[in-house]
C-alpha positions in Angstrom: -11.2 46.8 28.0 -7.1 47.1 28.4 -5.0 46.2 25.7 -3.9 42.8 27.3 -7.3 41.2 27.5 -8.0 42.7 23.7 -4.8 41.3 22.7 -6.2 38.2 24.4 -9.4 38.1 23.0 -7.8 38.8 18.9 -5.0 35.9 19.5 -8.1 33.2 20.8 -10.4 34.1 17.3 -7.2 34.2 15.0 -6.3 30.6 16.4 -10.3 29.5 16.3 -11.0 31.2 12.9 -7.2 29.1 11.6 -8.7 26.1 13.5 -11.6 26.4 10.9 -10.3 27.0 7.5 -8.2 24.6 8.3 -10.4 21.6 9.1 -12.8 22.4 6.4 -9.7 22.0 4.0 -9.7 18.0 5.5 -13.3 17.8 5.1 -13.7 19.4 1.6 -11.2 16.3 0.6 -13.2 13.9 2.9 -16.6 14.6 1.1 -15.2 14.8 -2.7 -17.3 15.6 -5.3 -16.1 13.0 -7.7 -15.5 8.7 -7.4 -14.0 8.2 -4.0 -11.6 5.4 -3.3 -12.3 2.0 -1.9 -9.7 -0.3 -0.2 -8.8 -3.0 -1.6 -6.2 -6.2 -1.1 -3.1 -6.4 -3.3 -1.1 -9.8 -3.1 2.6 -8.9 -3.2 4.3 -11.5 -6.3 7.7 -10.6 -5.4 10.6 -9.8 -2.2 10.4 -6.2 -1.9 13.5 -5.0 -1.0 14.7 -4.1 2.5 15.4 -0.7 3.7 17.4 0.6 6.0 16.4 4.2 8.2 19.3 6.5 8.8 16.9 7.7 11.5 15.3 5.1 14.7 12.0 4.6 13.8 9.1 2.3 14.8 7.9 2.1 11.4 10.1 0.9 8.4 10.7 2.6 5.5 8.3 1.9 2.3 9.8 0.7 -0.9 7.4 -0.5 -4.1 7.1 -3.8 -4.5 5.6 -5.8 -7.5 2.0 -6.6 -6.6 -1.4 -7.9 -8.4 -5.5 -6.4 -7.0 -8.8 -6.1 -7.9 -10.3 -3.1 -9.5 -13.6 -2.5 -8.5 -15.0 -3.2 -12.2 -13.4 -6.6 -11.1 -11.0 -6.8 -13.6 -7.0 -7.2 -12.3 -4.7 -4.9 -12.3 -0.7 -4.7 -11.5 1.5 -2.4 -11.1 3.7 -1.1 -8.2 2.5 -0.3 -4.7 4.8 0.7 -1.7 5.4 -2.0 0.7 7.3 -2.1 4.2 10.9 -3.1 3.5 11.3 -6.3 3.5 8.0 -7.8 2.0 8.1 -11.1 0.8 6.0 -12.1 -1.9 2.9 -13.7 -1.4 2.2 -10.7 1.5 -1.5 -9.5 0.8 -1.4 -5.5 1.4 -4.4 -2.8 1.9 -4.8 0.1 -1.4 -7.3 1.9 -1.5 -8.1 2.1 -5.9 -10.3 4.6 -7.6 -13.2 3.5 -10.1 -10.7 2.9 -12.8 -8.4 0.7 -11.0 -4.9 2.7 -10.4 -3.6 2.9 -6.6 -4.5 6.2 -5.1 -3.6 8.1 -1.5 -6.1 6.8 1.1 -8.1 9.6 2.1 -8.3 11.3 5.1 -10.5 10.9 8.0 -12.2 13.0 9.9 -9.8 12.4 13.1 -7.0 14.3 10.3 -9.2 16.9 9.7 -9.3 17.7 13.9 -5.7 17.2 14.4 -5.0 19.7 11.8 -7.7 22.3 12.9 -5.9 21.8 16.7 -2.4 22.2 15.0 -3.2 25.6 13.3 -5.3 26.8 16.7 -1.7 26.1 18.8 0.4 27.6 15.9 -1.7 31.1 15.8 -1.7 30.9 19.5 2.5 30.2 19.3 3.3 33.1 17.1 0.5 35.4 19.0 2.6 34.6 21.8 5.8 35.2 20.2 5.0 38.2 18.8 3.2 39.8 21.9 6.5 38.8 23.7 9.0 40.7 21.2 6.4 43.6 21.4 6.7 43.6 25.3 10.7 43.5 25.5 10.6 46.3 22.8 8.6 48.6 25.1 10.6 47.7 28.1 12.9 48.9 26.8 12.0 51.7 25.4 10.9 51.9 29.0 13.7 52.1 30.7 15.4 54.0 28.5 12.9 56.9 29.1 12.9 56.4 32.8 17.2 56.5 32.5 17.4 59.8 30.1 14.5 61.2 33.3 17.2 59.7 35.9 20.3 61.7 34.5 17.8 64.9 34.7 16.6 64.6 38.2 19.2 62.4 39.8 21.7 65.8 40.2 18.7 68.0 41.8 17.3 65.0 43.6 21.1 64.3 45.3 21.9 67.9 45.5 25.2 67.2 43.3 26.0 69.2 40.3 25.7 67.6 37.2 28.7 67.3 34.7 28.8 69.0 31.4 27.2 68.4 28.4 
C-alpha cells in the first residue's frame, strides 16, 4: 500500500474514533446514573425586560424573569428562569427541573450525540487534510530545491557552457 492510501485510511480511522468518542460523551449524558430532569411549566410572574442583541438573530436574547412552577413532589417553587426578552407576565414557559424542584438545563437529545460525532469526524478530517497539505508543500519545496541544485550541476555540461566560478 502506498503512502497516500495509508494516510487516508489512518485519517479515516482517527476521524471515526473521534466521532465515536464524542458521541459516547453525549450518550453518557443521556443516560445519567442519577435522577433524570423532568419537564415542567413555569408561569412568568413579571414582565421580562426587552433585550436587544448586537447581531441580527432569529432567536431573541434570553433574560432572567421571576416565575413560579410546581416541583415533581407537588410543592410550589418560585425563582428566576431564563425567558425570551420581552416575555409578558402570565405566559407559560417550559423548564426542566430536578427531583428537588430546582430549574436545571435541558438534558441533551439523542440527535446531539450524533451531531457531536459528526462535528468531531469532520474536524479531524479537516485537520488531517490541512496537515497533509502543509507536509506536501514542504516536500515539493524541498524537491524543487534539489532539482535546482542538480540542474545547476548538469546544465553547463548539457548546454556546453562553462560553469561560472563559485
